C-alpha positions in Angstrom: 44.8 140.6 -62.8 44.2 144.4 -64.3 41.0 145.0 -65.9 39.4 147.2 -68.0 35.8 148.1 -68.4 34.5 149.5 -72.1 31.3 151.2 -72.7 29.6 149.2 -75.2 27.9 151.8 -78.6 24.7 149.6 -77.9 23.8 151.4 -74.9 24.3 154.6 -73.2 28.1 156.6 -73.5 28.6 159.4 -70.9 30.8 161.7 -72.1 33.6 161.1 -74.4 33.5 157.1 -73.0 37.0 156.9 -72.1 37.8 153.0 -70.8 37.9 152.9 -66.6 41.2 150.5 -65.6 40.4 148.6 -62.2 43.1 150.2 -60.3 43.2 148.5 -56.9 41.7 145.6 -56.1 37.8 146.4 -56.5 36.1 149.0 -59.0 32.7 150.2 -57.8 30.4 151.5 -60.4 27.1 153.6 -59.5 25.7 156.9 -59.9 26.9 158.1 -56.5 29.9 160.6 -56.7 32.1 158.2 -54.4 32.2 155.3 -57.1 35.3 154.7 -59.2 32.6 154.8 -62.4 30.2 157.5 -61.8 27.3 156.9 -64.1 25.1 160.0 -64.9 21.6 158.8 -64.5 18.6 161.0 -64.5 16.1 158.7 -64.9 17.4 157.2 -61.6 17.9 153.3 -63.1 21.1 153.1 -61.2 21.6 152.7 -57.5 24.2 155.1 -55.7 26.3 151.6 -55.6 25.2 149.7 -58.1 27.6 147.0 -58.4 31.2 146.5 -57.7 34.5 144.5 -59.9 36.8 142.9 -57.2 39.9 140.7 -57.6 39.4 137.6 -56.0 43.1 136.2 -56.2 43.1 136.6 -59.9 39.7 135.9 -60.0 37.5 138.8 -61.2 34.0 138.7 -59.8 31.0 141.0 -60.0 28.7 141.6 -57.2 25.3 143.0 -57.7 24.7 145.7 -54.9 21.4 147.4 -56.7 17.8 147.6 -56.5 17.0 147.0 -60.0 19.7 144.3 -61.0 22.9 144.0 -62.8 22.8 141.7 -65.9 25.5 139.4 -67.5 25.7 138.7 -70.9 22.2 140.3 -71.8 20.6 138.1 -69.2 16.9 138.0 -67.8 18.0 137.5 -64.1 19.7 140.1 -61.9 23.1 138.5 -60.4 22.4 139.6 -57.0 24.6 140.1 -54.4 26.7 136.6 -54.4 30.2 136.8 -56.0 29.4 136.0 -59.6 32.9 134.8 -62.3 33.5 137.2 -64.8 35.4 135.9 -68.3 37.2 138.2 -71.2 34.3 139.5 -73.4 31.6 139.7 -70.7 29.1 142.1 -70.5 27.8 144.2 -67.9 24.4 146.1 -68.0 23.0 148.1 -65.7 20.4 150.7 -66.7 21.3 152.1 -69.7 24.5 151.2 -69.6 26.4 148.4 -71.4 30.3 147.9 -70.0 32.2 145.0 -71.7 34.7 143.1 -69.2 38.3 143.5 -70.5 41.1 141.6 -69.0 44.7 142.9 -69.5 47.4 140.7 -70.5 49.7 140.6 -67.0 53.0 141.9 -67.0 56.2 140.2 -68.2 58.1 141.2 -65.2 55.5 140.3 -62.6 55.3 136.9 -63.7 59.2 136.6 -63.7 59.3 138.2 -60.1 56.7 135.1 -59.1 59.5 132.3 -59.9 62.1 133.4 -57.9 60.2 132.5 -54.6 59.0 129.3 -56.2 62.5 128.2 -57.1 64.1 129.1 -53.5 61.4 127.1 -51.7 63.0 124.0 -51.6 66.4 125.5 -50.8 64.8 127.8 -47.9 63.1 124.4 -46.9 65.9 122.3 -46.5 67.8 125.6 -45.0 65.4 125.9 -42.3 65.3 122.5 -41.1 69.3 122.4 -41.3 69.6 125.9 -39.1 66.8 124.7 -36.6 68.2 121.6 -35.8 71.6 121.6 -35.9 72.8 125.2 -36.6 72.0 126.9 -33.1 73.4 124.0 -31.0 76.8 124.2 -32.3 76.7 128.3 -32.5 76.5 127.6 -28.7 79.5 125.5 -28.1 81.7 128.4 -29.6 82.7 130.8 -26.8 81.2 133.4 -25.5 81.7 136.1 -27.4 80.5 133.9 -30.6 77.2 133.4 -28.5 76.8 137.0 -27.8 77.4 138.2 -31.1 74.7 135.5 -32.3 72.1 137.1 -30.1 73.2 140.7 -31.2 73.9 140.5 -34.5 72.6 138.6 -37.3 75.5 138.4 -39.5 76.6 135.8 -37.5 74.0 133.3 -38.4 76.2 131.8 -41.3 78.1 130.5 -39.0 75.4 127.6 -37.9 75.0 126.3 -41.6 78.6 125.9 -41.8 79.1 123.9 -38.5 76.4 122.1 -39.3 77.6 120.9 -42.9 80.9 119.2 -40.5 78.7 117.8 -37.9 76.9 116.1 -40.8 79.7 114.9 -42.3 81.1 113.7 -39.4 77.9 111.6 -38.8 78.5 110.7 -42.3 81.9 109.3 -41.9 81.1 107.8 -38.3 79.3 104.8 -40.1 82.3 103.2 -41.2 84.8 103.4 -38.3 88.3 102.9 -40.4 87.3 106.4 -42.4 87.6 107.8 -39.1 91.1 107.8 -39.3 91.5 110.1 -42.3 88.2 112.5 -41.1 89.7 112.7 -37.7 93.5 113.9 -38.2 92.4 117.7 -39.2 92.2 119.8 -36.6 88.7 121.7 -37.2 86.9 118.3 -37.1 88.7 117.4 -33.6 88.1 120.6 -32.3 86.1 121.3 -28.8 82.8 122.2 -30.3 82.4 118.6 -31.5 83.2 117.0 -28.3 81.6 119.7 -26.1 79.2 118.4 -22.8 76.8 120.9 -24.0 76.5 119.3 -27.6 73.3 117.4 -28.4 72.8 113.2 -26.9 73.7 112.5 -30.8 77.0 113.9 -30.7 77.8 112.5 -27.2 76.9 109.2 -28.5 79.2 110.2 -31.6 82.3 111.4 -29.6 83.6 108.4 -27.7 83.3 106.4 -30.8 85.9 108.3 -32.1 89.2 107.2 -29.9 87.8 103.3 -30.2 89.2 103.5 -33.9 93.0 103.2 -33.2 92.5 101.1 -29.9 91.2 98.0 -31.8 94.3 96.7 -33.6 96.2 97.1 -30.2 93.3 95.4 -28.3 93.2 92.9 -31.0 96.7 91.8 -30.5 96.4 91.4 -26.7 93.1 89.5 -27.1 94.6 87.1 -29.3 97.1 86.2 -26.8 95.0 85.0 -23.8 93.1 82.8 -26.5 96.8 81.4 -27.7 97.5 80.5 -23.9 94.7 78.2 -23.0 96.3 75.7 -26.0 99.8 75.0 -24.1 98.1 73.1 -20.8 96.2 70.1 -22.9 99.3 70.3 -25.5 97.9 66.9 -27.2 94.3 67.2 -27.5 94.0 70.8 -27.5 97.0 71.1 -30.2 94.3 69.7 -33.1 92.0 72.3 -31.7 94.8 75.3 -31.7 95.2 74.2 -35.6 91.7 75.5 -36.6 92.4 78.7 -34.4 95.9 79.9 -35.6 95.0 80.4 -38.8 92.5 82.7 -38.1 94.6 85.0 -35.7 97.6 84.3 -37.8 95.9 86.1 -41.0 94.8 89.2 -39.2 98.2 90.4 -37.8 99.7 89.7 -41.8 96.6 91.4 -43.1 96.3 94.6 -40.1 97.0 96.9 -42.4 94.3 95.3 -45.2 91.5 95.9 -42.7 90.9 99.5 -43.1 90.5 99.1 -47.2 88.2 96.4 -46.4 85.2 98.3 -44.8 85.8 100.4 -47.7 84.6 98.2 -50.3 81.6 97.6 -47.7 81.0 101.4 -47.8 79.7 101.2 -51.8 77.3 98.6 -50.4 74.6 101.4 -49.8 75.5 102.7 -52.7 73.4 100.2 -54.5 70.7 102.4 -55.9 73.7 102.7 -58.8 71.9 99.8 -60.4 68.5 101.7 -60.1 69.9 104.3 -62.5 71.3 101.8 -64.9 67.5 100.2 -64.4 66.5 103.9 -66.3 66.6 101.7 -69.6 62.9 100.3 -68.6 61.7 103.8 -67.7 62.8 104.9 -71.5 60.5 101.7 -72.5 57.5 103.3 -70.2 57.5 106.4 -72.1 57.9 104.5 -75.6 54.9 102.7 -74.4 53.0 106.0 -73.2 53.7 108.0 -77.0 52.5 104.6 -78.0 49.1 104.6 -76.4 49.3 107.9 -77.3 49.1 107.4 -81.2 46.6 104.7 -80.6 44.5 107.1 -79.0 44.7 109.2 -82.2 44.0 106.5 -84.4 47.6 106.1 -85.8 48.1 102.7 -84.4 48.8 101.5 -87.8 51.7 104.2 -88.8 55.4 102.7 -88.5 57.4 104.5 -86.6 60.8 103.9 -85.2 61.6 104.5 -81.5 64.2 107.2 -82.4 61.6 109.5 -84.4 59.1 109.0 -81.2 60.1 111.9 -79.3 60.3 114.1 -82.7 56.7 113.1 -83.0 55.4 113.7 -80.2 57.2 117.4 -79.5 55.3 118.1 -83.0 51.9 116.3 -81.9 52.0 118.4 -78.8 52.6 122.1 -80.5 49.4 120.9 -83.1 47.8 120.5 -80.0 48.2 123.3 -78.3 47.4 124.9 -81.7 44.0 123.5 -81.7 43.1 124.4 -78.1 44.1 127.8 -79.0 42.0 128.2 -82.0 39.4 126.7 -80.6 38.9 129.0 -77.5 39.5 132.3 -79.9 36.7 130.1 -82.2 34.4 130.5 -79.1 35.3 133.9 -78.3 34.5 135.3 -81.3 31.1 133.4 -81.2 30.7 134.9 -77.6 31.9 138.4 -79.3 28.8 138.1 -81.8 26.4 137.1 -79.3 26.9 140.1 -77.4 26.9 142.4 -80.5 23.4 141.0 -80.9 22.3 141.0 -77.3 22.1 137.5 -77.6 21.7 135.5 -73.7 25.0 133.3 -73.2 25.8 130.4 -71.3 27.1 131.2 -67.5 29.5 130.1 -65.0 27.9 127.4 -63.1 28.6 125.7 -60.1 30.2 122.5 -62.1 30.6 121.3 -65.6 32.2 124.3 -67.1 34.2 124.3 -70.3 37.9 125.5 -69.6 37.5 126.3 -73.7 34.9 129.1 -72.7 36.1 129.9 -69.4 39.3 130.3 -69.4 41.0 133.1 -68.7 44.1 132.6 -70.5 44.8 130.5 -73.7 47.6 128.8 -70.9 44.9 128.1 -68.7 43.1 126.1 -70.7 45.8 124.0 -72.0 46.2 123.6 -68.0 43.0 122.7 -67.1 42.7 120.3 -70.7 46.3 118.3 -69.3 45.2 117.7 -66.0 42.9 114.2 -65.5 40.1 116.7 -64.8 40.3 119.8 -62.9 37.2 120.3 -60.3 34.3 122.4 -61.4 35.3 121.7 -65.4 34.2 119.1 -67.8 36.8 116.8 -68.8 39.3 117.4 -71.5 37.3 115.0 -74.3 33.7 116.4 -73.2 34.9 120.0 -73.1 36.3 119.5 -76.8 33.1 117.9 -78.3 30.6 120.6 -76.7 33.2 122.5 -78.3 33.0 121.7 -81.4 29.0 121.1 -81.5 28.3 124.5 -80.1 30.7 126.0 -83.4 28.7 123.7 -85.5 25.6 125.4 -84.3 26.7 128.6 -84.3 27.1 128.8 -88.2 24.2 127.0 -88.9 22.6 130.0 -86.6 24.2 132.6 -87.6 22.9 131.6 -91.6 19.5 131.3 -90.8 19.9 134.7 -88.7 21.3 136.4 -91.9 18.3 135.2 -94.0 15.7 136.2 -91.4 17.4 139.8 -91.3 17.4 140.0 -95.3 13.6 139.2 -95.2 12.9 141.7 -92.5 14.7 144.4 -94.9 12.9 142.6 -98.4 9.5 143.1 -96.4 10.0 146.6 -95.5 10.7 147.4 -99.5 7.4 145.5 -100.5 5.5 147.3 -103.2 2.9 146.9 -101.2 4.2 148.7 -97.9 5.2 151.4 -100.8 1.0 151.4 -101.7 0.1 151.7 -98.3 2.7 154.7 -97.4 1.4 156.7 -100.7 -2.3 156.0 -99.8 -1.8 157.7 -96.3 -0.3 160.2 -98.1 -2.7 163.7 -98.7 -5.4 163.4 -101.4 -3.9 166.7 -103.1 -0.5 165.1 -103.3 -2.4 162.2 -105.3 -3.9 164.3 -107.8 -0.9 166.7 -108.7 1.5 163.9 -109.3 1.2 160.7 -111.4 0.7 157.2 -109.5 4.6 156.2 -110.4 6.3 159.2 -109.7 4.9 159.1 -106.4 6.0 155.5 -106.2 9.2 156.6 -106.9 9.1 159.6 -104.7 8.3 157.6 -101.7 10.6 154.7 -102.8 13.4 157.4 -102.6 12.1 158.1 -98.7 11.9 154.6 -98.0 15.7 153.8 -98.8 17.0 156.9 -97.4 16.0 155.9 -94.3 16.9 152.4 -94.3 20.2 153.2 -95.4 20.6 155.8 -92.2 19.0 153.3 -90.0 21.8 150.5 -91.2 24.2 153.4 -90.9 23.4 154.5 -87.2 21.3 152.4 -86.1 22.1 148.7 -87.1 20.4 146.9 -84.4 17.2 148.2 -84.8 17.1 147.4 -88.3 19.0 144.5 -88.5 19.5 142.6 -85.1 15.9 141.8 -83.9 15.3 139.7 -86.6 18.6 138.0 -86.8 18.8 137.6 -82.8 15.0 136.1 -82.8 16.2 133.6 -85.5 19.2 132.6 -84.2 18.1 131.6 -80.7 15.7 129.3 -82.7 17.9 127.4 -84.6 19.9 127.0 -81.8 17.1 126.0 -79.3 16.1 123.4 -82.5 19.3 121.8 -82.7 20.0 121.4 -79.1 16.9 119.6 -79.5 17.7 117.4 -82.2 21.5 116.2 -80.3 
């Protein structure tokens, strides 16, 4: 994953303050010249190698290697050498510097490239089994030249799978003996490689059965004659016994050509799986039941919907849910940015019960975690949503409280008593030369100019201190009331 570190205006910005991109699997930060990001540090608050940002299989982490500590999201406890996961928008504080972590979106080409191996895995897996079990033995049944070609030239490898496919078809046809007549007729299937002594035991067991197919009708006629011979010695009594026997042999000779088609109807018997496909309508009812369950959980069980409307309704609701999850995550990310701006401590990722709406790299990852029954280390979808909504409501209330506190702080600086204090602290000659009201106005003009300049160049000094303090107190109060 591509990561960029941007200097925050609230901290020291060296030189031009250009963003720094992590080019490899890690990015070292410190005052030493060998680091990827070298930070000037005349006060020596930063270690030679202060910290390192690393990519652990797509998860971005930071390792604190410093003496004075690296802090995440204005926290008060140093991170330490244990890898700490980073999220988009996090802020790293080291010395007088503040670095915002920005995750660059992945390139579309890379995602497409990763899909090809995944799609071919089942195919290559099947070919590997086929080639390893059957391909090489069939190649050995060929001529010596072919065998040497297989050893010296990799281009002959396709022959293995081809012969294996033929062997597979032959074994399938071996199951119904009467169908072997049609398949054994072609020369390619009766080649020596299929009957060679070098073939595996399974092929040896198969080859003797092939000649039995044409011998069955001949042996069958011979067997009927000895069975018919015993009746003549005992003509009177055995005649009654011969009556049941002749109908059975008589029918087969007349139907001798018919037996080949009879096993063929028996062959489709294993194909009784076709009724299983016919049983798909119950699957459709199962899908309808799932859609009804979704609507019931939504509280819309009283809404009347025809069965043919369920699919379109579920698709529309799915798109709506996607928009809501994306929107919730964006609101939480905006909340995080505001807290970063005012240097308010944030929730850090922990071992378990993390909210996927807060600690996800992208909206798609948040949706994936929310859809799963429950991913390890994350809250359930329902608990995560409830927590996110509570945090947003608390944030709105705390914002109003913080704005009120900040405004009161500015008004206190404009209090007439404060103006009088500044006038009284001035020289006595000035008070004698100018009238009292004139001095008040002149002092007010100076104070206004100072406040305006601070609001433009040092916004945090004039505004954020009161705002952040009131914001924290309001959040703590709301958490205690929950």
